[in-house]
N, C-alpha and C positions, 0 to 999 in steps of 0.2 A: 478703674473699673474692670479692666482685664484681670488684674490680680484678684479682685474680689470674686469674679466669675469663676476663675480657676480654683480658688480656695473653696468655693461652694461645692464644686464638683468633686473635690478631693476630701470633702467632709471636714474641712479645717476652718470653716467660717464661724467665728464667734464674736462676742461683743468687742473684745480688744482688737481683733483684726479689722472688723468693719469700720470701727471708729478711727483707727489709724489710717485707713485708706480713703475714707469719705471725702468728697470734694464738693464744693458749693455749685459746681457746674453740672452735677448729675441731674438727669431728668427721669431716670428709671432706677429702681432698686429691687433687685431680685435676691431675697434671702431665704427662699423656700427650702424647706428640709434642713435648715441649719440649726446651730445651737444658740442663736441670738435670742436675747431676752428683751424685756421691756426697757432695761437700761440702755442697751445698745441701740434699739430702735429710736428711743427718745433723743439720744445724743446725735444720731445721724439726721433725724428730722430737724434738729436745731441748725445743723451744718448745711444740709441739702434742702433748702426751703423751696426750690424750684421743681421738686419731684412731681411728675405727672402720672407715673404708673408705679405701683408697688405690689410685690408678691410676698405675702407672709405665710402662704400655705404650708402645712406640715411643720409649723414652728410651735412646738408645745410650750416653749418658754415665753411666748407673747400673750398678754391678756388685754383686756379693755383699756388698762392704764396706758400701755404702749401705743395702742391705736388712737387713743384720745390725744396724746402728744403729737402723733403724726398729723391728725386732722387740724390740731391747733396751730402748728407751724407751717404746714404745706397747703397753702390756699389754692394751689394750681392742680391739686390731685384730681385726676379724671378717671383713672382705672385702678381698681383695688381687687386683688386676688386673695382668697382666704380658704379655710377649710382644708380637707384632705386627710385629717386624722381626728380621733375623738376629741382631744383637747382643743385642737384648732377649730373644729366645728362648733364646740361650745363657746369659744371666744367669738366666732363669727356671729352666732345667734345673739349674743349679748351686745355686739357692736352695732346692730341694726339701729338701735336708738340713737347712737352717736351720729349716724349718717343722716338722720332727719334734722334739718336745720331748725334751730329755736328762733322764735319770732319775737320782735318787739311788739309793743301794743299797737297793732295795726288792724284795720278792717279788711275783711276779705274771707272767702271760703277756703282757699287753699294757698299754701306757700309757693306752689308752682306758678302762681300768677304774680308773685311779688318781684320787685327789683332786688338785686343783690344787696343794695344798701340797707334794705329793711330786714335782712336776715343776719342774725348774730350767732356766732358759733356754728356748729354743724358743718358738714362737708358740702358747702354750696356749689363747688365745682365738680363734684363726683357725678359721672355719667354712666360708668360701666362697673358692675359688680359681678365678679366671677367667683361663684361658690357652687361647685358641681353637686354637692350633696344637700342642698337646701331642700327642706320638705315642702310639700305642696301648700299646706296651710300658711306657713311662714312666707312663702313666695307670693301667694295671693294677697296676704295682708300687706306686705311691704310694697308690692307693686301698686296697690290701691292708694296707699298713703304717700308713696314717692314715685309717681309715674315718670318723673324726669330721669330716674336711675334705672337703667336696663340691666336686668339680672340674667346672667348666662346667655349672652347674645349668640345667635347662630350665623355663621358666614353664609351670605347669599349674594348672588350676582346683582340683586336689586337693592342690597343694603338692608338695614333694619329700621322699619318705620321711616323710610326715606333718608336715613342717616347711615353713612358708610361705617361699618364696624372696623375699628382700628386693630392692627395686629396685636397690640398689647392686651386686647380683650379676648383673645382666642386662647383657651387653656392648653391646646396642644402644642403651642409654641412658647418656649421659655423666654422670659423677658430679656435675659442676657445672652441669648443665642447669637444675635448679630455682633456682639462684642467679641466672641471667640470663633466666628465662622472662618476666619483666615488662619487659625492656629491649628497645627496638627494635633489631633486628640492624643496621640501617643506621648506628647510632651507634658500633658497634664493628667492623663488617665491614672486612676488610683485603684489598686488591687489589694484586697485583704483589709484588715482593720488595724487601727492604731491602738495598742494597749494603753489603757489609762492607769496611771499610777495611783496607789492608795494615798489617802490624805497624809499618812505618816511617812510616806516614802518621798524620795526626791523626784521631781518632775522628769518625765521622759523627755528627751531632746525634742521630740515631735510636738510637745505641748508647750514649749518655751514661747515667750512673747516674741514678736517680730523684732523688737529692739534688741533683745538678748541674743537672738539668732544672728543678727548683724554684728553685734559686738564679738561673739564667739568666732564668727567667720573672719573678722578683722584680726583678732588675736592670732588665729591659726595662720593666716596669710603673713602677718608680721613676723611670726616665729620662723616660718619657712624662708623668708627673705632676709632675715638677720645676718646669716653667714655671708650672703652675697653683698650686702651693704658694707659689712666689715672689710671684706676683700677689696671692694671698690674704694673704700676710704684709705686703705693702706696703699693701693696703687696710686691714688691721687696724691697722697703725701710724698711718696717716692718721686713721682713725676715733678712735683713742685720743688722738691729739694734739688733735683737734677737741674731744673731750669734756673733755680736761684744760684747754684754753684757756677753756672756758665755765664752769669750776667757780667761779673767783673772780678778782678783779682782780689779786691777787698772782701767781697762777699765770700769768695772761696777761702780766703785766709780765716775769716771768722768761723766758717763751717768746720774747717780742719781743726781749729783751736777748740771748738766745742766737742768735737769727736775725741780729741786727745784728753780733754778734761773728763769726759765720761769714762774713758779707758782708765785713767789714773784713779778715779773715784771707785770704780769697780774693783781694782786691784787692792785698794786699801780696805 
């Protein structure tokens, strides 16, 4: 999770990176402002089924398809952050229908009064929706249909409607801030931009996959250590030969005979 948080801050978080790092123990997922698409979000949702808080704000590559997969796999999702850019706001608007649970054939005026067992699909565990740019009409409509879900809660010493607002539902605090709070920002701060190679060109080293970066690092290290390994091998061989020669007279005679044989062979 630390690697994912640092990668997000360095603008390096994409589908390949997040899928390679995802772990089933994760309860939060902050991919805001990243290049992650529906594919990456769907695969992470399959792996991290215990997610309780997710932030996809400013992710222009995520649509309702990715959010649907998130809701389908993560039944413990309580906090959802979205919006922040035109395309993400559009996705958020279309996702409101996904957050409304679909009902079986039951009697009753509102799904708010139903047990979870009577609700099929939908985000039955969702309680906090953070969408700063939601328009008033949409907010009023959604709040009327889904009073269980609180939109853009405000921090208050008395809580919200008798319920304490969790830190994950406060937009001013990044979900992954606690993960990197003990890490010096100078070690992950990114300055400038990474040039993206054209499709017909070779990939820039900064755009290589994590696996390829590890492979290249291993090859470079192996190349640097090769002379030292060869030297150590020669020293080990000479030491073994000296020890062998001093073991007994017969071993010494055999060694001298082999040396003489090599000398004669070289002269011929």
